[in-house]
N, C-alpha and C positions, 0 to 999 in steps of 0.2 A: 221360636220364630223360624220360619222357613226361609232358607236361602236359595235364590234362583241362580243357577250356574249354567254355563254353556254345556251342551252335550259333548261328551268326549269325541275327539276326531278319530274317524276310522282309519285303520292302517291302509296304506296305498297298495293296490293290487294291479297287476298288468291288465286285467280285464277292464279296469276303469278307463283305460285309454279309449275304449269304444263305447262303453256303457255310460260313463259319467260325462255330462255335458260340459263340465269344467275343462276336460282334457280332449274331448272329441275333435274340436276344431283345430287344436294344435297338432293332433295326430294326422289329420288329413293334410294339413299344410306341410308337415314334415315328409309325408309320403310323396306329395306333389313335388317338393323340392328335390328329393332324392331321384325321382324319375327324370326330372329336368336335367339334373347333373349327369346322370347316366346317358341320356340322349345326346347332350352336348359333347361328352367325352367320346361317345361312339362316332359322332360325325367328325370330330377333330382327328381321331385316330384313322378314320377312313380317308380323310383328306390327305393326311401325311403318307399313308400307304400308297395312295394313287399318285401323289407327287413323286415318291421314290420310284414307283414303277415306270413313270414317264421320264425318269432321269432329271427331275427338277428338285430344287431345294430352295427354301425361303431364306434369302440373304439380303442385307441392306448395305453391303460393301460398295455397291454401285454409286451410292450417294457421295462417296469421296472421289469419284472419277471426274475428270474435266467434262463440263457440260457440252462445249463445242458449238453453242448457238448463242446468238445475241437476243437481247430483250429491248424492245423499243422504249419502254418507260420503266424506270427503277427509282426506288426511294433510298436504296443503299448502293454503295459502289459494287459494280458487277461488270465482268467482261466474259468473253467466250471461253476463257481458260479457267473460270471459276468452277468449283465442283457442282454437281447436281444438287447437293444440299443447299448451296447458296442460291441456285436458281429457284429451288422450292421456296426458300424464305422470301425471295423477291416476289414470287407469285402470291404468297400468303399476305404480305404487306399490301400488295396491290388489291387483293380481295378485300382486306379490312378497310382500306382507304375508300373504295367505291361503296362498300356497305355502309360505312359511317356517314359519308356525304349523302347517300341516298336516303338513309333513315332520317337525317335532319331535315332535308328539303321536303321529303314526302310528308313528314309531320306538319310542316308549315302549310303545304298545299292542302292537305287533308283538313286541318283545322279551319283554315280560311274558307274552303269550299263547303265544308259541313255547316259552318255558321251562316254563310251567305245563302245557302240553299233554303234556310228557314226565314230569310229576309221577307219583309212585307212588300218590298219592291218586286213586282211580278217579273220584270225583265231579268233582274239579277238572279232571282231564284230559278228561273227557267234556264238561263245560261249555265248555271252550276249543275242543274239536272242533266243537261245535254253533255257537259263535261264528264260527269260521273258515268252516264250510260255508255258513252262512246269509248272512253279509255278503259272502263272495267270489262267490257265485253269483247275486246280485241286482244289477242295474245301479246305478251310483252315483247316477244322476239320480233314481231312485226314492227312494233314501235321503235325498237333498237335499230333495226335496219333502215326504217324510214328516216329517223333523225340523222343517222350517220350518212345516208345518201344525200339528204338535203345539205348537210354541212359541207360535204366534198364538192357538191355541185354549185352551191351559192357563194360560199366564201372564196376570196381570191387566193391565188397561189403566192408563195413568197416572192416570186419574180415581179409581182405587181408593185412591190414596195421599192423597186430599184429606182434610183434617181440621185440627184445631187444631195438631197436631204431626205433620207428615208423616214425620219421621224415626223415629217410633215404629213405623211399619210397614215401614221399610227395614232391610235386613240390616246389622247392626252400626251402624245409624244413618247409614250413608254410601253404601250400595249399593242400587239399585232394579232389580229384575228385572221387566220389563214385556214385553208382547207386541210392543212396538216395538224392543226391544233391552235391553241391560244398561247401566246408568249407574253408573260408579265414580268415585271421587275422581281428579282430574287434577292433575299437578304444575304449579305456577306459579312463575315467577321474580320475586321482589320487588325485586331490585336493578336500578335503571334503567341501570346500566353494562352490563348483559348483555341489553339489549333486542334487539341484533342477532342474528338467527338464525345468520348465517354465523360470527360470533364464537363462539357457543355450540358449534357443530359443531366448530370448530377446537380449542376447549378440550377437548371430549369426546374427540376423536381423539388429542390429545396425551396425555390421561390414559390412554387405552387402550393406546397404544403404550408409554408409560413403565411402566405396571403389567405389561405383557407382558414387557418386557425385564427388569424386576426379578424377576418370578417365574421367568423362564427362567434368569437368573443364579443364583438360589437353587437351582434344580433341578440345575444343573451342579455347584454347590458340594457339594450333598448326594451326588451320584453319585461325585464325586471323593473325598469322605470315605469313601464305602462301599468304593471301590477300595483306599483306604489302610488302613482299619481293619477292613473286613469287615462293618461295621454301618451301616445306612442311618439317618441322623438323622431325627427327627420334625420335619417342617417345614411341616405343613399349616396351623398357626396363623400362622406367619410369612407364608405365601402369602396366607392370608385377610386378614391385616393389610395386605399390600401392595396388595390390591385395594380394601379397604373404607376404610382411613384416608384416602388421598388423595381418594377419591370423596366422603367425608363433608366434608372440608375444602373441596373445590371447590363442593359443593352449598350449604354454609353461606355461603360468600362470595357465591354467586349469589342468596342469599336465598330458597331453595326453601321453598315451603309448598304445602299440598294444598287444592284447591278442591272443596268438597262439592257434588254435584248438588242443585239446588233445584227444587221444583215451581212453575212459573210458568205460569198459564193452563191449557192442556190438555196440557202436556208439561214435561219436565225440561229445565233449562238448567244450564250449567256442568259441570265435570268432563269425563270422557271417555265418549262413547257408543260402545258396541260393538253395532252394528246387528244385528237379527235375521237378515237375509240372510247377513251375515258369519259369525255363529255357526253357522247351519245348514250353510253351505258348509264351514266349517272342521271341524266335528264329523263331517259325513258323509264328507268326504275322509279324515279321520283313521281312523275305524273301518273304512271300506271298504278302504283301502290297508293298514291295520294287519293285516287278515286275510291278505293276501298276504305281508307281511313276516314274520308269524308262521310261515308255512310255510317261508320262507327260513331263519329262525332254527332251526326244528326240523331241517331238512335239514343245516344247518351243524353243529349239535350232534351229530347222529347220525353225521356223517362222521368225528368224532374217535374214535379207538380207545378201547374200554372200559378198556384197560390204563392209559391216562392217568388216568382217574377212580379206578381201583383203586390205582394208585401214590400218588395224592394222598391218598386216604382212609387208606392204610396209614401215612402220615406224621402222621395225627391231625387233618387238616383237616376241618372240618364241611362238609356238602353245599353250603351257600351259598357258602362260601369256595372250594370246589373248582370250582363253576360260574363264579364271577367271576374267579378267579385262574388257573385251569388250562384249563377247557373253552372259555369264550367267547373269550379272546384267540386261541386256535388256530382256533376256528370262524369268526373274522372273515374269514379268507382265502377261505372258501366263501360267506359271507353278503354281503360287500361288492359283488361284481359284480352279482348280481340286485337288490341294494338300490338301486344307481344307477338301474336301470330303473324301480323303483317311485317314486323321487323325480321322475324325468322324467314319469311318468304323472300324478303329483299336479299338476305344473305345467301339463300340457296339459289335464287334467280340470277345472282351475279355470275353463276357458272356459265350463263349464256354469253359471256364476254367473248368467247372464242369466235362467235359469229362475225364480229367486227375487228378481230385481231388484237384485242386487249389481253395482255399477258397476265391473267389471274392464275391462281394455283391450279385450276383445272387445265388451263392451257400449257402451263410449264410442267408440273409434276404429272398430271394425268394425260398430257398430250405429247409434247416433244420428248420429255424424259422417258416416258413409257415406251414410245416407239423406238427410241434409240437403244435402250437397254433391254427391251423385251421383258422387263420385270413387271408384268401386269398385276399379279396378285399383290406384290409389295406396294406398288404405287396406288392401287385402288384402296388397299387397307389404310394407307396414310391419308388419302383423301377422305375416306369415311371418318377416320379419327379426327381430322381437322374440323370438318363440318359438324360432327357431333359435339366436339368441344366448344366451338364458337356458339352453336345454337343453345347448348345448355347454359353457357355463360350469360348470353343475352336473356334467356328465360329467368335465370336466377336473379340477375340485377333488376329486371322489371318486376319480378315477384316481390322483391324487397320493397320497391317503391309502391307497388300495389297494396301491400300490407300497411304501409305508412299512411295511405289515404282512405282506407276503408273505415267503416264505422266501427268504433270501439265499444263493445258491449261490457256492461258491468257484471 
């Protein structure tokens, strides 16, 4: 009986790196990588030699020196004697704040405008088309300046609230809309045991993690019940209680109360101030990027077969339920990839904040700190690192979500 065996494997030879197709692609990639490394090393050494010839050296010791300038809006304690590193952190947090707010509101504007643009109502669809075409084709910097100019020209100054009872002219007796910004009530903790900021953040983090695990466990139980009985239990009020009740208990123990803004001298004090530059930048980025997101949403909806809508309507679903339960969940596979790009654009366009005096990281680290210290290379490298990190982080998070909604192939 004849036995069929595999032919003996030939001995590896160096010539096979080019002649054998199994190794040829790896050889070319290794050569390209080596050339790239050599080129980068040459450019880096050339940069170092030129800096040494010019009497310059790369150092980040300046970050520990006093900044010597004030910042109009901060999320963490800061004064002019704080180091440049602290000023950079203030700018980073301000950038993340406006980017987060703009991403949320731009998504709302874009989804609403994209859905309404496909409305059967001629007037509504044309109004949304006008919104998209106008805001999408005018640079965002112009919108930032327009909105900031309107705010400073239309809204009253804090002096307009002078009188025997300033709260009578404030919205709901607790909010003041002025040309310097909006003043709203701010939370204050009355319990001295919670004076530590670090302790408060730890407690808030524990609360969020606990509530998330509780709501996740409830969701798993509801889906298991649905698999068993065929009916999905109503659990939204339990989920709401899981988030609200522990939060209420925690805030009560902390002694939470609200501090109302008060007019003192020529300005308001107390509460929370949302500066005019922040509002202008936030609103401009939202309506500008929302126009692009609206087109993404419209394209995603139109990519869904009309048979899906007709089948859902034949089951008796109303148009609103058809859109929210049938069309939009399927359209997300088309909407999410370009939506990631729009979120990245918002983050990068926030660097235009310097046009209206908002102290983002470009204005602090890449502006005042750079001019005071003369450390242009160091400041620009840190700016590049920050924007690269935040952009890659947003892209990674959105890609994880995109993978969760895409079609799963067997």
